[in-house]
C-alpha positions as CSV (number, residue, x, y, z in Angstrom):
1,Q,0.0,0.0,0.0
2,L,1.4,3.4,-1.0
3,S,1.5,6.1,1.6
4,A,2.6,9.7,1.4
5,S,6.1,8.7,2.7
6,D,6.4,6.0,0.0
7,A,5.3,8.5,-2.6
8,H,8.0,11.0,-1.7
9,P,10.8,10.0,0.6
10,G,11.5,12.6,3.2
11,S,8.3,14.5,2.7
12,W,6.4,12.8,5.6
13,S,8.6,12.6,8.7
14,S,7.4,10.8,11.8
15,S,7.1,14.1,13.6
16,N,4.5,15.2,11.0
17,Q,2.5,12.0,11.1
18,A,-0.2,11.5,13.6
19,S,0.7,8.0,14.7
20,T,-2.1,7.1,17.1
21,L,-5.8,7.6,17.2
22,A,-5.4,10.2,20.0
23,D,-2.9,12.1,17.8
24,V,-5.3,12.0,14.8
25,L,-8.2,13.2,16.9
26,R,-6.2,16.1,18.2
27,E,-5.6,17.4,14.6
28,R,-7.7,20.6,14.1
29,N,-8.0,20.1,10.3
30,L,-9.4,16.6,10.5
31,D,-12.7,16.2,8.6
32,L,-15.6,16.3,11.2
33,D,-17.3,13.2,9.7
34,L,-14.1,11.2,9.9
35,R,-13.5,12.4,13.5
36,T,-17.0,11.4,14.5
37,R,-16.7,7.9,12.8
38,L,-13.4,7.3,14.5
39,Q,-14.7,8.3,17.9
40,A,-17.8,6.0,17.5
41,L,-15.7,3.0,16.4
42,E,-13.3,3.5,19.3
43,T,-16.3,3.5,21.7
44,Q,-17.6,0.3,20.1
45,K,-14.2,-1.3,20.4
46,R,-14.0,-0.4,24.1
47,V,-17.5,-1.8,24.7
48,A,-16.6,-5.0,23.0
49,L,-13.4,-5.3,25.1
50,D,-15.4,-4.6,28.3
51,V,-17.7,-7.5,27.6
52,E,-14.7,-9.6,26.5
53,D,-16.0,-10.0,22.9
54,Y,-12.5,-10.0,21.5
55,S,-13.6,-11.1,18.0
56,Q,-15.8,-8.0,17.7
57,A,-13.1,-5.8,19.2
58,Q,-10.7,-7.1,16.5
59,K,-13.2,-6.4,13.7
60,V,-13.8,-2.8,15.0
61,K,-10.1,-2.3,15.4
62,A,-9.6,-3.2,11.7
63,Q,-12.2,-0.5,10.8
64,V,-10.5,2.0,13.0
65,D,-7.1,1.2,11.3
66,S,-8.7,1.7,7.9
67,L,-10.1,5.1,8.9
68,L,-6.8,6.1,10.5
69,A,-5.1,5.4,7.2
70,Q,-7.7,7.7,5.5
71,A,-7.1,10.4,8.1
72,R,-3.4,10.2,7.7
73,V,-3.8,10.7,3.9
74,Q,-6.1,13.7,4.6
75,L,-3.6,15.2,7.1
76,A,-0.6,14.6,4.8
77,P,1.4,17.7,4.0
78,Q,0.2,19.2,0.7
79,E,3.6,19.1,-1.0
80,K,3.3,18.7,-4.7
81,A,5.3,16.8,-7.3
82,D,6.5,18.9,-10.2
83,G,3.3,18.2,-12.1
84,G,1.3,20.1,-9.4
85,I,-0.3,16.9,-8.0
86,P,-0.4,16.9,-4.2
87,L,1.3,13.9,-2.7
88,S,-1.8,13.3,-0.6
89,E,-3.6,12.7,-4.0
90,V,-0.9,10.3,-5.1
91,A,-1.2,8.4,-1.9
92,R,-5.0,7.8,-2.6
93,H,-4.1,5.8,-5.7
94,N,-2.8,2.8,-3.9
95,K,-4.7,-0.2,-5.3
96,P,-3.6,-2.7,-8.0
97,H,-6.3,-1.4,-10.3
98,D,-5.3,2.3,-9.6
99,C,-1.6,2.7,-8.7
100,W,0.3,6.0,-8.9
101,I,3.8,6.7,-7.6
102,A,5.9,9.9,-7.3
103,L,9.6,9.7,-8.1
104,Q,12.0,12.6,-8.1
105,G,9.1,15.1,-8.4
106,K,7.2,13.3,-11.2
107,V,4.0,11.3,-10.8
108,Y,3.7,8.0,-12.7
109,D,0.5,5.9,-13.3
110,L,1.7,2.3,-13.0
111,T,-1.8,0.7,-13.3
112,D,-1.3,-0.7,-16.7
113,H,2.2,-2.0,-15.8
114,L,0.9,-3.8,-12.8
115,L,-1.6,-5.7,-14.9
116,H,1.3,-7.3,-16.8
117,H,3.7,-7.6,-13.9
118,P,3.8,-10.8,-11.8
């Protein structure tokens, strides 16, 4: 999976990255809907742990982790490759059927290449 740090080495230092749920929730520019969903899921996870439903807690944790990844992309620095594409946009194209990378200030769409690569 491509992240902002993968897309442009050095542009996303650990001091800039919100590493925990608490860090992400402290970010002022986090989308309100995303913040609300993260808080609700964290509450669901704690309830599941309180009743010792570890299977449910694990499922909810996976959802929280997925939303945290979205939040980190949203909060990524808006540095741009030479083509004017924000690295946060490059980081969103991280699937085999939609894969972009940024190398030395240029953005490449590798989607077609991945279809033919083992």
